[in-house]
C-alpha positions as CSV (number, residue, x, y, z in Angstrom):
1,M,-48.0,19.2,-69.4
2,F,-45.5,21.2,-67.5
3,K,-45.6,22.0,-63.9
4,Y,-43.9,25.0,-62.3
5,K,-43.4,25.7,-58.7
6,F,-43.5,29.3,-57.7
7,A,-42.9,30.9,-54.3
8,Y,-46.1,32.2,-52.9
9,F,-46.1,35.9,-52.2
10,S,-48.5,38.0,-50.2
11,C,-48.6,41.7,-51.3
12,L,-50.1,44.9,-50.0
13,V,-50.8,47.8,-52.3
14,T,-50.6,51.2,-50.7
15,S,-52.1,54.4,-51.8
16,L,-48.9,55.4,-53.4
17,F,-49.1,52.3,-55.5
18,I,-46.1,50.9,-53.7
19,M,-46.4,47.1,-53.3
20,T,-44.9,45.5,-50.3
21,C,-44.5,41.7,-50.5
22,S,-43.4,38.9,-48.1
23,S,-42.5,35.3,-49.0
24,N,-43.1,32.0,-47.2
25,N,-40.0,30.3,-48.8
26,D,-38.1,28.1,-46.4
27,D,-34.9,29.7,-47.5
28,D,-35.8,32.8,-45.7
29,E,-36.2,31.0,-42.3
30,K,-33.4,30.7,-39.6
31,E,-31.0,27.8,-40.1
32,A,-31.6,24.7,-37.8
33,P,-28.8,23.9,-35.3
34,V,-26.1,21.3,-36.3
35,V,-26.4,17.9,-34.5
36,D,-23.0,16.3,-33.7
37,T,-23.2,12.6,-34.4
38,I,-19.5,11.9,-34.8
39,D,-17.9,10.0,-32.0
40,P,-14.6,11.3,-30.6
41,S,-11.5,9.2,-30.8
42,I,-8.8,8.1,-28.4
43,N,-5.7,5.9,-28.6
44,C,-4.0,4.2,-25.7
45,P,-0.3,3.3,-25.4
46,S,0.8,-0.3,-25.9
47,D,0.8,-2.7,-22.9
48,I,3.6,-2.2,-20.4
49,N,5.5,-5.1,-19.0
50,V,7.8,-4.6,-15.9
51,T,9.4,-7.0,-13.5
52,V,10.2,-6.7,-9.8
53,D,12.7,-8.6,-7.7
54,I,11.7,-11.5,-5.5
55,F,11.5,-9.2,-2.4
56,S,9.0,-6.7,-3.9
57,T,5.3,-6.9,-4.4
58,E,4.7,-3.6,-6.3
59,I,6.5,-1.0,-8.4
60,E,6.0,2.6,-9.6
61,V,5.0,2.8,-13.2
62,S,4.7,6.0,-15.3
63,Y,3.1,6.2,-18.7
64,T,1.7,8.9,-21.0
65,A,-2.0,9.2,-20.3
66,P,-4.0,9.3,-23.6
67,V,-6.0,12.4,-24.5
68,G,-9.0,12.1,-26.8
69,T,-9.8,14.3,-29.8
70,D,-13.0,15.4,-31.5
71,N,-14.2,17.3,-34.6
72,I,-15.6,20.0,-32.3
73,A,-13.8,21.6,-29.4
74,G,-14.7,20.7,-25.8
75,A,-14.0,17.0,-25.5
76,V,-13.0,15.8,-22.0
77,T,-10.8,12.7,-21.2
78,T,-11.0,10.9,-17.9
79,Q,-9.6,7.6,-16.5
80,I,-12.4,5.3,-15.6
81,A,-10.4,2.2,-14.5
82,G,-7.0,1.2,-13.4
83,I,-4.2,3.2,-11.6
84,A,-2.9,6.6,-12.4
85,S,0.5,7.1,-14.0
86,G,3.3,7.4,-11.4
87,A,1.5,5.3,-8.8
88,L,2.4,1.9,-7.4
89,F,1.2,-1.1,-9.4
90,P,0.9,-4.5,-7.7
91,I,2.1,-7.8,-9.1
92,G,-0.3,-9.1,-11.8
93,T,-2.2,-7.3,-14.6
94,T,-3.9,-3.9,-14.1
95,T,-6.1,-2.8,-16.9
96,N,-6.2,1.0,-17.4
97,T,-9.2,2.4,-19.3
98,F,-9.7,6.0,-20.5
99,E,-12.9,7.6,-21.8
100,V,-13.3,10.7,-23.9
101,T,-16.7,12.5,-24.0
102,D,-17.4,15.3,-26.5
103,A,-19.7,18.3,-26.1
104,A,-22.6,16.4,-27.5
105,G,-22.2,13.5,-25.1
106,N,-20.7,11.1,-27.6
107,K,-18.1,8.8,-26.0
108,A,-15.1,6.6,-26.9
109,T,-12.8,4.4,-24.8
110,C,-9.5,2.7,-25.0
111,S,-7.6,0.4,-22.6
112,F,-4.1,-1.0,-22.0
113,D,-2.5,-3.3,-19.4
114,V,0.3,-2.8,-17.0
115,I,1.7,-6.3,-16.3
116,V,4.0,-6.6,-13.3
117,T,5.9,-9.9,-13.0
118,Q,7.9,-11.0,-10.0
119,N,11.2,-12.6,-10.8
120,G,11.2,-16.3,-10.3
121,P,13.7,-18.5,-8.4
122,S,17.3,-17.8,-9.2
123,E,20.2,-20.3,-9.5
124,N,22.3,-17.9,-7.4
125,I,20.2,-17.6,-4.2
126,P,17.4,-19.5,-2.5
127,Y,13.9,-18.4,-3.5
128,F,12.6,-16.0,-0.9
129,V,9.6,-13.7,-1.5
130,E,8.7,-10.6,0.5
131,T,11.4,-11.0,3.1
132,N,15.0,-12.1,3.0
133,P,16.0,-14.1,6.0
134,T,19.7,-14.1,5.1
135,P,21.7,-13.1,8.3
136,S,23.7,-9.9,8.1
137,G,27.2,-10.5,6.9
138,K,26.4,-13.9,5.3
139,K,25.7,-15.1,1.8
140,W,24.3,-18.3,0.3
141,T,26.6,-20.7,-1.5
142,R,25.2,-23.5,-3.6
143,V,26.1,-27.0,-2.6
144,D,26.7,-28.6,-6.1
145,T,26.9,-32.2,-4.9
146,M,23.2,-32.0,-3.8
147,S,21.9,-29.7,-6.4
148,D,20.7,-30.5,-9.9
149,E,18.9,-28.6,-12.8
150,F,18.2,-31.9,-14.6
151,N,19.2,-30.4,-17.9
152,T,20.7,-33.5,-19.4
153,N,19.1,-36.7,-20.6
154,T,20.4,-39.0,-17.9
155,L,20.5,-39.1,-14.1
156,D,23.8,-37.8,-12.7
157,E,24.9,-40.9,-10.8
158,T,27.8,-38.9,-9.2
159,K,25.1,-37.2,-7.2
160,W,22.1,-39.5,-7.0
161,L,21.5,-43.2,-6.4
162,N,18.6,-44.7,-8.3
163,T,17.1,-47.3,-5.9
164,D,19.2,-49.2,-3.4
165,P,17.8,-52.7,-2.9
166,S,20.3,-53.4,-0.2
167,R,18.6,-50.8,2.1
168,W,15.0,-50.2,1.2
169,I,12.9,-51.7,-1.6
170,G,9.7,-49.9,-0.9
171,R,6.6,-50.2,1.2
172,P,4.2,-52.9,-0.1
173,P,2.5,-52.9,-2.5
174,G,4.9,-50.4,-4.1
175,L,8.3,-51.7,-5.2
176,F,11.1,-49.4,-6.3
177,K,12.1,-49.9,-9.9
178,K,14.9,-48.2,-11.8
179,N,12.9,-48.0,-15.0
180,T,10.4,-45.6,-13.5
181,V,13.1,-42.9,-13.4
182,S,14.0,-40.7,-16.4
183,V,15.4,-37.3,-17.1
184,A,13.9,-35.3,-20.0
185,D,12.9,-31.8,-21.0
186,G,14.7,-30.3,-18.0
187,N,12.9,-32.5,-15.4
188,L,13.6,-35.5,-13.3
189,R,10.6,-37.6,-13.9
190,L,9.4,-40.4,-11.5
191,T,6.5,-42.3,-13.2
192,A,4.3,-44.5,-11.1
193,D,2.9,-47.6,-12.7
194,E,1.4,-51.0,-12.1
195,L,3.7,-54.1,-12.4
196,P,3.0,-56.4,-15.3
197,A,2.6,-59.2,-12.8
198,P,2.8,-59.2,-9.0
199,E,6.3,-59.8,-7.5
200,I,7.1,-61.4,-4.2
201,V,10.2,-60.0,-2.5
202,N,11.2,-60.8,1.1
203,G,7.9,-62.5,1.6
204,H,5.9,-59.4,0.6
205,T,3.7,-59.1,-2.5
206,F,4.2,-56.0,-4.7
207,T,1.7,-54.9,-7.4
208,H,2.9,-51.4,-8.2
209,A,6.2,-49.7,-9.3
210,G,7.6,-46.6,-7.5
211,S,10.8,-44.7,-7.5
212,S,13.6,-43.9,-5.0
213,I,16.3,-41.2,-5.6
214,T,18.8,-40.7,-2.8
215,S,21.8,-38.3,-2.6
216,I,25.2,-40.0,-2.7
217,A,26.5,-37.7,0.0
218,P,24.9,-37.0,3.4
219,I,24.6,-33.5,4.9
220,G,24.2,-31.9,8.3
221,P,22.4,-28.9,9.9
222,G,22.9,-25.4,8.6
223,H,21.6,-26.0,5.1
224,Y,18.7,-24.9,3.0
225,F,16.9,-27.4,0.7
226,E,14.5,-26.5,-2.1
227,C,12.9,-28.1,-5.1
228,R,10.4,-27.1,-7.8
229,M,8.0,-30.0,-8.1
230,K,4.7,-30.9,-9.6
231,S,3.0,-34.0,-8.1
232,S,1.4,-36.9,-10.0
233,Q,-2.3,-37.5,-10.0
234,T,-2.1,-41.0,-8.6
235,F,-2.7,-42.4,-5.1
236,M,1.1,-42.9,-4.7
237,S,3.2,-40.2,-3.1
238,S,5.3,-37.3,-4.4
239,T,7.9,-36.3,-1.9
240,F,11.0,-34.3,-1.0
241,W,12.8,-35.1,2.3
242,L,15.9,-36.1,4.3
243,I,16.7,-39.1,6.5
244,N,19.8,-40.5,8.2
245,R,21.0,-44.1,8.1
246,R,20.5,-45.7,11.5
247,S,23.3,-48.2,10.9
248,D,25.8,-45.3,10.5
249,G,25.5,-44.3,14.2
250,T,27.1,-45.6,17.3
251,G,25.9,-45.5,20.9
252,C,22.8,-43.3,21.4
253,D,23.2,-42.1,17.8
254,V,21.8,-45.4,16.7
255,R,18.4,-43.9,15.9
256,V,16.4,-42.5,13.0
257,T,15.9,-38.8,12.3
258,E,13.7,-37.7,9.4
259,F,12.9,-34.3,7.9
260,D,10.0,-34.4,5.5
261,I,9.8,-31.2,3.6
262,Q,6.9,-32.2,1.3
263,E,4.7,-35.3,1.3
264,C,1.6,-35.4,-0.8
265,V,-0.6,-37.7,-3.0
266,G,-2.5,-36.9,-6.1
267,E,-5.5,-39.1,-5.4
268,I,-6.9,-39.5,-1.9
269,T,-8.4,-42.9,-1.4
270,T,-8.7,-42.9,2.4
271,T,-11.8,-41.5,4.2
272,A,-9.7,-40.3,7.1
273,N,-10.4,-36.6,7.8
274,W,-6.8,-35.7,8.6
275,A,-5.7,-36.9,5.1
276,Q,-8.2,-35.0,2.9
277,S,-5.8,-32.1,2.2
278,F,-2.9,-34.3,1.1
279,N,-3.3,-33.2,-2.6
280,S,-3.8,-29.5,-1.8
281,S,-1.2,-28.7,0.9
282,M,2.4,-28.8,1.8
283,H,2.7,-31.5,4.5
284,S,6.0,-31.3,6.5
285,N,7.2,-33.4,9.4
286,T,10.2,-34.1,11.7
287,H,10.5,-37.6,13.2
288,S,12.6,-39.3,15.8
289,R,12.2,-43.1,16.2
290,N,14.0,-46.4,16.6
291,T,16.2,-45.0,19.3
292,A,18.9,-47.2,21.0
293,C,18.8,-45.2,24.2
294,P,15.5,-44.7,26.2
295,E,16.5,-41.2,27.1
296,T,16.4,-40.1,23.5
297,P,13.1,-38.4,22.8
298,T,10.9,-39.9,20.1
299,G,7.8,-38.6,18.3
300,S,6.9,-36.3,15.5
301,Q,6.4,-32.5,15.0
302,G,5.1,-31.1,11.8
303,N,3.4,-28.3,9.9
304,T,0.7,-28.0,7.1
305,A,0.4,-25.1,4.6
306,S,-2.4,-24.8,2.1
307,I,-1.7,-24.6,-1.6
308,N,-3.8,-22.6,-4.0
309,G,-5.2,-25.5,-6.0
310,K,-4.0,-29.1,-6.3
311,T,-0.4,-30.2,-6.0
312,Y,-0.6,-31.6,-9.6
313,D,-2.1,-28.4,-11.1
314,D,1.2,-26.7,-11.4
315,Y,4.8,-26.6,-10.1
316,H,5.5,-25.3,-6.5
317,V,8.7,-24.6,-4.7
318,Y,9.0,-26.6,-1.5
319,A,11.8,-25.7,0.9
320,G,13.1,-26.5,4.3
321,W,15.9,-24.7,6.2
322,W,17.6,-27.0,8.7
323,K,18.8,-24.0,10.7
324,S,20.2,-25.9,13.7
325,P,19.7,-29.2,15.5
326,T,16.7,-27.7,17.3
327,E,15.0,-25.6,14.6
328,V,13.8,-26.0,11.0
329,E,11.9,-23.5,8.9
330,L,9.5,-24.3,6.1
331,Y,8.9,-22.3,2.9
332,L,6.2,-22.6,0.2
333,D,6.7,-20.7,-3.0
334,G,9.3,-18.5,-1.4
335,K,7.2,-17.6,1.7
336,K,7.8,-18.8,5.2
337,V,4.9,-21.0,6.3
338,G,6.1,-22.6,9.6
339,T,8.8,-23.2,12.1
340,V,9.2,-26.6,13.8
341,T,11.2,-27.8,16.8
342,P,12.2,-31.5,16.1
343,P,11.3,-34.0,18.8
344,S,15.0,-34.8,19.3
345,E,18.1,-33.1,18.3
346,F,18.7,-33.2,14.5
347,D,22.5,-33.3,14.5
348,L,23.1,-36.5,12.5
349,P,24.0,-36.3,8.8
350,M,21.0,-37.0,6.5
351,Y,20.5,-38.0,2.9
352,L,18.3,-36.0,0.5
353,R,15.5,-38.1,-1.1
354,M,12.9,-37.9,-3.8
355,V,10.6,-40.8,-3.6
356,V,7.3,-42.2,-5.1
357,E,5.9,-44.8,-2.8
358,T,2.7,-46.3,-1.5
359,Y,1.2,-45.4,1.9
360,D,-0.6,-47.9,4.1
361,W,-3.1,-45.2,5.0
362,N,-3.9,-44.4,1.3
363,P,-4.8,-47.8,-0.2
364,V,-4.8,-48.9,-3.9
365,P,-8.1,-47.8,-5.4
366,D,-10.4,-50.2,-7.4
367,G,-8.9,-50.9,-10.8
368,G,-5.3,-50.3,-9.6
369,G,-5.3,-46.5,-9.9
370,M,-3.0,-46.3,-12.9
371,S,-5.5,-45.5,-15.7
372,G,-4.2,-42.0,-16.3
373,T,-1.7,-41.0,-18.9
374,E,2.0,-41.2,-18.4
375,A,2.1,-37.4,-17.7
376,E,-0.7,-37.8,-15.1
377,R,1.2,-40.6,-13.4
378,T,4.5,-38.7,-13.3
379,T,6.0,-36.5,-10.5
380,Y,8.1,-33.8,-12.1
381,Y,11.2,-32.2,-10.4
382,D,12.3,-29.1,-12.4
383,W,15.3,-28.6,-10.1
384,V,16.7,-29.4,-6.7
385,R,19.0,-26.9,-4.9
386,T,20.9,-27.1,-1.7
387,W,22.5,-24.0,-0.1
388,K,24.8,-23.2,2.8
389,L,25.6,-19.9,4.5
390,E,29.1,-18.5,4.3
391,D,30.8,-15.2,5.3
392,E,30.5,-12.4,2.7
């Protein structure tokens, strides 16, 4: 059986025997409108990386803004996130997103990043951010005898003394030990530990091992001191400071002056309120004590600056400018965070120190406090730099 499909015609016969017909075939109907289901396309440029100097916080960045395309004319491109080309971009990552929309409402997007990085500390100038306090007509000169990049595998004993039992062996229960000190991977490393067995020295019992690094040479006012340091996670200290030798003085200069640029601990074991920020702040102090003359002022004057996170999370640059016998300035990660007037004149030569010790206010925790890995028990010094001002 065969089936045939015919178009259906309706016809009208007139008196002149002329037949007029019409058809209901779909081919004779008006064409339906075309529906655009194809998305437009857009391509963004590659990420842009730029750097700014240590005194800048933003920079002008220009780029070619992408323009979308479509199979039908009428597509429109707009920027829906980020910053326009030619504007100022801040330090950090700015994501720029562009969207193209065609005449039918179909959309497509693309994104790229502008990454602005601020130059880090330089070996040619102290690390200052946002403002440069260098006096007009002056320049900074590095003091090599009290500076070190720690790029060798041994401690430079022409600059640093590793412990000095004839002067200070440590505060009980922390005893300074030479074997806690090492230089590796571009860092001076001071590793806190528990002694294999308690040791009795000068009538005191020691249960833990700490470190003491002291500059061979002393230095006076007018110098800038900075270090890039990451603290340990232990209850023992991580420090960067200066102190004189009382025995070097005569007359009323038989006294102690101390300039603590940074003192912190990784684990806070005390419940004292004043100490609860010691693993998240830069704690600085100036001290005058053990004076031979009653007219010499004694006491302490200090400053505290908060750190974004814990002192052991990352490296930070801690710095102190011993501007004069009556003024010191403090800097954290290149930014000035305080000015201190010492309790007595700081005009005696001091020695630069990096010390891991125990504090009587932060006692040994249960179990000894040394259960962490070697890395967690280590204070890292990436570098130490000392500067003086000279005429240009």
